[in-house]
C-alpha atoms as one frame of an Amber mdcrd trajectory, in Angstrom:
protein
   3.102  -0.894 -38.397   6.301  -2.128 -36.768   6.250  -3.264 -33.137   8.635
  -0.449 -32.199   6.418   2.236 -33.749   3.341   0.633 -32.158   4.961   0.793
 -28.717   6.138   4.370 -29.322   2.599   5.430 -30.205   1.260   3.837 -27.019
   3.820   5.606 -24.825   3.091   8.900 -26.606  -0.660   8.528 -26.034  -0.115
   7.768 -22.349   2.194  10.731 -21.846  -0.051  13.157 -23.710  -3.170  12.145
 -21.792  -1.504  12.284 -18.362   0.013  15.693 -19.146  -3.437  17.074 -20.034
  -4.174  17.554 -16.311  -1.047  19.592 -15.669   2.290  18.874 -14.056   5.965
  18.796 -14.969   7.999  15.827 -16.160  10.580  15.009 -13.492  13.661  12.763
 -13.427  14.186  11.014 -10.093  17.098   9.172  -8.405  17.369   5.458  -9.114
  18.805   4.569  -5.679  16.695   4.812  -2.517  17.514   4.048   1.133  16.915
   0.310   1.536  15.656   0.591   5.119  12.992   3.056   4.053  11.864   0.800
   1.206  11.670  -2.201   3.531   9.384  -0.237   5.837   7.146   0.982   3.013
   6.931  -2.109   0.818   4.198  -4.664   1.215   4.801  -8.395   1.251   4.483
  -8.668  -2.527   7.357  -6.229  -3.090   9.575  -6.532  -0.007  11.121  -9.809
  -1.126  11.735  -8.486  -4.631  13.874  -5.444  -3.802  17.050  -5.209  -5.874
  19.867  -4.245  -3.522  22.865  -2.176  -4.628  26.030  -3.883  -3.438  28.769
  -2.171  -1.434  26.951   0.991  -0.385  26.648   2.373   3.162  23.951   2.947
   4.244  22.332   0.188   2.227  20.649   1.319  -0.975  18.185  -0.411  -3.291
  17.091   0.264  -6.837  13.685   1.941  -6.809  10.872  -0.658  -7.026   8.524
   2.064  -8.275   8.600   5.812  -8.906   6.269   6.893  -6.104   8.711   6.787
  -3.182  11.430   8.792  -5.027   8.758  11.350  -5.989   7.606  11.591  -2.359
  11.196  12.096  -1.203  11.659  14.861  -3.776   8.463  16.623  -2.686   9.249
  16.209   1.029  12.547  18.056   0.504  10.581  21.212  -0.422   6.904  20.751
   0.516   5.784  24.376   0.681   3.387  24.304  -2.306   1.160  21.729  -3.990
   2.865  20.120  -6.972   2.007  17.676  -9.730   4.704  15.330 -10.996   4.695
  13.562 -14.358   6.974  10.522 -14.402   8.439   8.224 -17.043  11.235   5.923
 -15.952  12.482   2.464 -15.173  11.681   0.596 -11.939  13.352  -2.561 -10.654
  12.016  -5.705  -8.955  13.756  -9.059  -8.712  11.721 -11.916 -10.234  10.155
 -14.330  -7.774  10.598 -18.118  -7.903   9.562 -19.408 -11.310   9.036 -15.863
 -12.572  10.869 -15.212 -15.831   9.952 -11.565 -16.220  12.866  -9.088 -16.543
  13.901  -7.309 -13.318  13.409  -3.857 -14.823  10.364  -2.322 -16.452   9.090
   1.064 -17.562   6.466   3.071 -15.700   4.607   6.147 -16.934   2.495   7.940
 -14.382   1.722  10.902 -12.168   1.859  11.917  -8.506  -0.186  14.794  -7.084
   0.951  16.271  -3.774  -0.876  18.812  -1.627  -4.376  18.712  -3.172  -6.789
  19.164  -0.255  -9.893  18.160  -2.252  -9.478  14.463  -1.535 -12.732  13.082
  -2.932 -12.492  15.152  -6.105  -8.836  14.263  -6.656  -9.582  10.566  -6.065
 -12.135  10.635  -8.876  -9.889  12.729 -11.114  -6.903  10.414 -10.627  -8.846
   7.252 -11.506 -10.533   8.926 -14.468  -7.226  10.221 -15.793  -5.657   6.767
 -15.564  -8.578   5.098 -17.337  -8.636   7.857 -19.963  -4.937   7.285 -20.647
  -5.459   3.544 -21.133  -8.337   4.197 -23.514  -6.293   6.738 -25.483  -3.538
   4.133 -25.847  -5.945   1.623 -27.360  -6.392  -0.577 -24.297  -9.410   0.603
 -22.280  -9.594  -1.231 -18.965 -12.205  -3.966 -18.653 -11.687  -4.627 -14.940
 -11.023  -2.056 -12.209 -10.407  -3.442  -8.758 -10.811  -1.094  -5.787  -9.765
  -1.298  -2.156  -9.517   1.058   0.786  -7.383   0.314   3.893  -9.000   3.235
   5.721 -12.237   1.232   6.032 -10.424  -1.522   7.908  -8.537   0.889  10.155
 -11.664   2.938  10.932 -13.592  -0.224  11.783 -10.690  -1.436  13.913 -10.647
   1.827  15.861 -14.390   1.501  16.511 -14.127  -1.968  18.084 -13.744  -2.663
  21.787 -10.333  -4.271  21.291  -7.527  -3.137  23.582  -4.926  -0.704  22.209
  -2.401  -3.552  21.979  -4.668  -5.745  19.891  -5.634  -2.808  17.691  -1.963
  -2.171  17.047  -1.351  -5.827  16.153  -4.310  -6.027  13.795  -3.392  -2.681
  12.229   0.163  -3.793  11.420  -1.115  -7.075   9.942  -3.289  -5.453   7.272
  -2.279  -6.634   3.816  -0.603  -9.733   5.267  -3.245 -12.491   5.034  -1.200
 -15.184   6.766  -0.338 -12.879   9.659  -3.997 -11.871  10.009  -5.089 -15.499
  10.064  -2.585 -16.243  12.841  -3.791 -13.228  14.818  -7.415 -14.346  14.684
  -6.323 -17.743  16.015  -4.076 -16.265  18.729  -6.798 -13.858  19.818  -8.984
 -16.791  20.905  -6.278 -18.656  22.812  -4.830 -18.190  26.271  -1.335 -16.762
  26.171   1.633 -16.932  28.514   4.795 -15.016  27.575   7.816 -17.317  27.141
   9.984 -14.875  29.125   7.633 -13.158  31.606  10.289 -11.555  33.817  12.196
 -10.155  30.854   9.000  -8.874  29.209   7.940  -7.119  32.409  11.370  -5.565
  32.925  11.547  -4.246  29.368   8.036  -2.822  29.570   8.937  -0.689  32.598
  12.309   0.421  31.172  12.776   4.043  30.002  12.624   4.795  26.288  15.677
   3.388  24.519  16.836   1.398  27.543  15.075  -1.792  26.411  17.090  -1.896
  23.160  20.313  -1.326  25.097  19.434  -4.135  27.512  18.826  -6.559  24.624
  22.098  -5.532  23.001  23.986  -6.209  26.243  22.299  -9.608  26.607  23.392
 -10.494  23.076  26.939  -9.381  23.877  27.046 -11.466  27.082  25.761 -14.513
  25.178  28.355 -13.985  22.450  25.883 -13.348  19.606  26.817 -10.976  16.807
  24.396  -8.085  16.307  22.920  -7.793  12.827  21.735  -4.221  13.181  19.879
  -1.787  15.412  16.611  -2.431  13.561  16.717  -6.100  14.647  17.361  -5.171
  18.293  14.408  -2.790  18.284  12.154  -5.451  16.794  13.202  -7.981  19.442
  12.555  -5.540  22.284   9.157  -4.540  20.886   8.165  -8.187  20.456   9.089
  -9.054  24.049   7.174  -6.055  25.390   4.201  -6.963  23.232   4.227 -10.497
  24.647   3.989  -9.069  28.141   1.084  -6.845  27.101  -0.803  -9.775  25.589
  -0.566 -11.775  28.803  -2.310  -9.011  30.751  -5.073  -8.225  28.256  -7.369
 -11.219  28.814  -9.913 -12.690  26.367 -10.980 -10.654  23.348 -14.587  -9.641
  22.592 -15.915 -12.118  20.030 -18.163  -9.550  18.348 -15.152  -7.364  17.526
 -13.306 -10.286  15.950 -16.421 -11.291  14.005 -16.842  -7.753  12.659 -13.257
  -7.594  11.404 -13.421 -11.061   9.861 -16.622 -10.322   8.009 -15.369  -6.948
   6.789 -12.199  -8.526   5.382 -14.241 -11.235   3.662 -16.314  -8.769   1.616
 -15.412  -8.911  -2.073 -17.312  -8.674  -5.338 -19.110  -6.227  -7.595 -18.549
  -2.772  -6.183 -22.193  -1.896  -5.602 -22.913  -5.235  -3.914 -19.766  -5.026
  -1.779 -20.703  -1.545  -0.568 -24.193  -2.768   0.338 -22.662  -5.610   2.361
 -20.390  -3.140   4.159 -23.292  -0.816   4.918 -25.104  -3.720   6.578 -22.020
  -4.582   8.613 -21.738  -0.982   9.745 -25.359  -0.988  10.894 -24.910  -4.291
  12.729 -21.622  -3.569  14.499 -21.339   0.236  14.549 -18.057   0.348  12.596
 -18.072   4.126  12.014 -17.538   3.768   8.261 -20.839   5.200   6.980 -19.295
   8.464   5.743 -16.520   6.628   3.925 -19.054   4.358   2.247 -21.092   7.371
   1.106 -17.934   8.778  -0.476 -17.376   5.476  -2.267 -20.911   5.642  -3.653
 -20.080   9.119  -4.988 -16.832   7.950  -6.605 -18.472   5.012  -8.319 -21.431
   7.078  -9.523 -19.081   9.356 -11.478 -16.714   6.638 -12.680 -19.458   4.302
 -13.893 -20.817   7.081 -16.125 -17.365   8.118 -17.387 -16.286   4.520 -18.133
 -19.396   2.374 -18.595 -17.405  -0.498 -20.116 -15.525  -1.198 -16.888 -16.371
  -3.953 -14.445 -15.831  -2.356 -11.013 -15.086  -4.634  -8.053 -14.375  -3.795
  -4.424 -12.606  -5.588  -1.571 -11.625  -3.844   1.714  -8.818  -6.390   2.174
  -7.186  -5.372  -1.119  -4.109  -3.400  -0.138  -1.874  -3.314  -3.219   1.799
  -4.189  -3.255   2.963  -1.332  -1.012   2.280  -0.631   2.659   2.071   3.149
   2.240  -1.437   3.228   0.734  -3.962   4.525   3.277  -7.056   5.366   1.220
  -8.431   4.568  -2.206  -6.463   1.871  -4.064  -7.174   0.723  -7.604  -5.838
  -1.573 -10.310  -6.953  -1.482 -13.942  -6.637  -4.733 -15.837  -7.868  -6.839
 -18.751  -8.747 -10.541 -19.132  -5.990 -10.884 -21.740  -3.327 -10.352 -19.080
  -2.029 -13.195 -16.889  -3.729 -13.425 -13.517  -2.351 -10.966 -10.999  -1.073
  -8.478 -13.572  -2.508  -5.013 -14.120  -1.998  -2.363 -16.773  -2.159   0.393
 -14.165  -2.243   0.743 -10.403  -2.417   3.601  -7.968  -4.086   5.126  -4.988
  -3.967   7.536  -2.071  -1.091   7.718   0.419  -1.664  10.762   2.604   0.743
   9.529   5.286   3.716   8.888   3.006   5.205  12.394   3.085   5.275  12.323
   6.892   6.977   8.908   6.820   9.718   9.802   4.349  10.382  13.176   6.039
  10.509  11.822   9.582   7.399  13.807  10.462   8.832  17.140   9.299   6.293
  17.572   6.486   2.766  16.444   5.703   0.686  16.555   2.535  -2.195  14.629
   0.993  -1.075  12.641  -2.033  -2.450  10.431  -4.782  -0.978   8.969  -7.934
  -0.899   6.115 -10.407   1.607   4.248 -12.548   0.943   2.615 -15.919   2.911
  -0.273 -17.406   3.241   0.530 -21.131   4.508  -2.997 -21.861   1.262  -4.475
 -20.546  -0.787  -1.836 -22.351   0.983  -2.878 -25.554   0.148  -6.524 -24.860
  -3.549  -5.775 -24.374  -3.757  -3.333 -27.295  -1.971  -5.852 -29.512  -4.396
  -8.598 -28.529  -7.263  -6.390 -29.716  -5.712  -5.459 -33.056
């Protein structure tokens, strides 16, 4: 069998299996608003966006198919819809990375399904079924769930300001490490008078004040987004100075939760003990994870399931179940398929005009071919 026919058979098997659960194949725009992608991309993807030159507002080539699908659904969100997708995505190679900047994705996105637990299980099963049908059943499935971290964070005695800081740092290990250090140190804002003045200013006035200060100093403005960030940072510095020392038990609970990683059943047991010790309000979520794994372990007994609450995927829009399906034959850090739940994405891309639960997954047929070929 030629390599071209082999690859064609793999793509056909993936498409046929994904289509078995319903949906329509959809073509999506290649260009997406760059500002939106910067907001939604995690650290692993943000620096790899491929910008389109000479366009106003700035546009970028889609780094995956999920955001364009969400934008399409948000334009007409009246009914639940299932999308089937097959297209090219674009990410610039990192330093020392010789992979091509474009690659094919085959996947699905389900919008509006209110049965979250059932659709979580169905989405993972469908993805694993597709890999098996293509001749590359997953050996390793890595799970995460940002909602555990955010629920535990909300249950701590941290101030609203510190909760906000720790929430925004999820998925950014270096930022989290700095926050844990800063939380145990005394803090004095570098510009106390300015921070206090901006904090008491009416909405929008703080950005205007910063812009005028830049103009007086003769600095060129790079964009309104930068001005907003500067104003928010100065206000945040003023808040930190008035919040006092942080409760050590709250910091310990978050640290220990983020450190949990390993076999899924053992990781869930460790999290259950943490919940009992610190009252993290995650018991119901952990029960749902037990239910997911009970079904998936029977459906795919050959998979090694692992779990880590700190695992957040490459995009910042995931807010529930996250998974990656891989194989030891692949280079470290690469997966044949990845997906998860992003119930808040429709609200983000629509500016709050629409809301809908959503889950999906994307498969890399080139990596499936690599794994299937290694087993031939």
